[in-house]
N, C-alpha and C positions, 0 to 999 in steps of 0.2 A: 776120126780115123779108125777104121775097123781093124782089130787085131785078130789075125788068123794064123794058126799053125806056127806061132813064134815061141820058141822055147829057149830060155836063157841057160847056157851051160852052168852047172852047179858052181863052178869057181868064179863066175861073173855076177852071181846074185848079190853077194855082199859088196863088191865094188860099186854096183848100181845104187844100192842104198847108201853107201858111203858118199857117193857123188851127190845124191839128194841131200844128205846131211850137210855137206860142205856148202851147197847152194842155199840151204836154209840158214846156215850160219852166216853166210855172206849177206843175205837179205837182212838178218838181224843186225849185223855190224853196220851195214849201210844206214839202217834206221837209227842206230845209236849215234852215228856220225852226224846225221841231219838234225837230231834232237838232243844233242848234248846240253845239259843244264848250264855248263860252262859257257856255251855260245850264247844262250839266252841272257846270262849275266853280262857278258861282254856287250851285247847289243843294248841292254838296258843302260849300262854305264856310258856307252857312246851317246845315247840319247840325252842322258842327264848332262854330260859334259858339253854337248852341242847346245843345249838349252842355256847353260851357264855362259858359253861363248857368245851366244846371241844377246844375252842380257848385258854382258860387258860391252859389246858393240853399241847397243842401244844407249847405255848410260854414257859412253864416251861421246857419242853424237850429241846427246843432251848437254853434256858438259861443254862441248865445243860451241854449241849455240849460245849457251849462257856466257861463255867467255867472250864471244863476239859482242853480245849485248853489253857486257861489262865494259868493254873497250869503248863502245859508242857512248855509254854514260860518262865514262872518264873524259872523253873528248868534249862532250857537251858541257860537263862541269868545268873543265879547264877554260872553255870558251866563255862561260858565264863569269868565272872569276876574273878573267881578263877584262871583260866588259864592265864588271863592277868597279875595278880599279880605274878604268878610263873615265867612267861616269863620276866616280867619287873625286878624282883629281880635277875633272872639269868643273864639278860643283863648287869646289873650294879653291879653285885657281884664281878667282877674282875676275874672270872674263865674263861671268854671267851678269847681265845688266838688267834683266827684267824678272819680275816675280813669276810670270808665266813660264819662262824658260826654266827657272829653278824648280818650279812645281813639276814640270814635265820630267826633269832629271830625277827628282825624288820619287815620283811615281814609278819610273823605270827601275830604280833601285829596289823598291818594294816588290815589283813584279819579278825581277831577277832573283831576289832572295827567296821568294815563294817557290819559284821554279827550282832553285838550288836545293831547297828543303825536300821537295818531291823527288828529285833525282837522287839525292843522297840516301833517302829512305829506300828507294828502289835498288840502289847499289848495294846497300847493306843486306837487303833481302836476297839479292842475287848471289852475293859473296857467301852468304850462309848456305844457300842451296848448292853452290859450287863445292863448298867444303864437304857438305853431306854426301853429295854425289861422288866426290873423290874418295871418301871413306868407303862408300858402298862398292866402288870399282876395286878398291884395294882388297876388300873382303872377298869379292867375287874372283879376283885374280888368285887369291890364296885358295879359294874353293876349287878353282880350275886346276891349280897345281896338284891339289890333293886328289881330285878326280882323275887326273892324268896318271898319277902313281897307281891308283886303284885299278884303272883300266889296263895299265901295263902289266900289273900282277895278274889280272884276270886273263889277259891275252896269253901270258906265259903259261898259265894253268891250262887254258884251252889248247894251246899248241901241244902241251905234254899229253893231254887226253887224246887229241887227234893223232899224234904220232904213235901212241900205244895202239889205238884202233887200226891205224894204217898198217902197222906191223902185223897185227892179227889178220887183217884182210889179205896182205901179201902172202902170209903163210898159208891161209886157206886156199888162195888161188893156186899156189904151187901144188898143194895136196890135190886140189880139184883136177889140175892138168894130169897128175899121175893117174887118177881114176879114169879120166877120159881115155888116156892112152891104152888102158887095159880093156876097154869096152869096144864092141864092134860098132860100125857105122849104123847098122840097122837098129840096134838097141838104143843108141844115142838119138837117132831120128825119132823113134817112138817117145822116148823120154822127153826130149825138147818140145815135141808137139803137144804132149799132155801138160807139160809144165806151164805152157801159155795160159791154160785154164785153171791149173791148180799149182800155183808157184811154190808152195811150201811142202806139199805132199801129193805129187802127181802119181807116185807109185806106192802101193801099200801091199803088205803081205796078207795072204789069205790065212785067216785064223778063225775059221768057223763062219757061220751065217752073218755075223755082224761085221760090216765094213770098218776097217780101221781108219778110214778117211772121213766118211760122212756119218759113221756110227749108226747107220740105219740097218735094219735086219733084212737080208735077202729072203726070197721065198725058198722053201725047202727044195724045190726043183732046181733053182739056180745054184743053190749051195751044192747040191748033188752033182750038178754039171761041172762045177769047178773042181770038186773032189776027184772027178773022173779024169781030169787032165793030168798030163805028165808033170812031174816036179820041175819047176822053173818055167812052166808055160805062162805066157802073158794073156790076160783077158781083161774085160772091163767089168766094173761094178755095175750091176743092172740098175742100181738106185741113183748113183751120182756120176758114173762114167769114168772114174779114175782107173788107172792101170792096176790090175791085181796080179801079183805073182803067186802062182800056185806053189 
């Protein structure tokens, strides 16, 4: 956008730079809001607590499966004990008349007791794992509660930091509106156009041959050209293209 024959009244030069200062401050505050260390801490604590919650759920599912297996073993052991009593009663009831029949019952008793020993061993092992898992779940629940408290505190700190920054942003926006009201539409149009390319310093003051924006040195001819302009005149830096106020 070529700047030609635009001169800012002396009393509007400072409001223009004040407007740019407010925009620069708003950009900084927005960056701070998005990159608050308190937010990073909250996100980290949320991840840690979610991991603990998933671990608890996994252990509870594991314990549920073990409990179901425990019940199946209990039922099978109860069935074996019932059958052992039946066989034992039959063996000594006096109704057995042949050695073969007695041998068959004795073999069944041996088989049932062997199976009983295996099941009891499995049951003891499962009960031990269930107890260990329950203790782990208890510890994880305690950890979850601690993490929830830490998260709550961190969220409170984050809210305070956000509220403080929001207050500063609101104040800066009010000041910005005041500066805008004092500037002409023409000046604002130039400013907003150049700000798209140079968000933090679209407008710089002429202060000799070195641009205050890009810090490059203009040619002597270019510097003399700007010096010859009226005070408050707008032009462009020949090196970077920023707005320069004579």
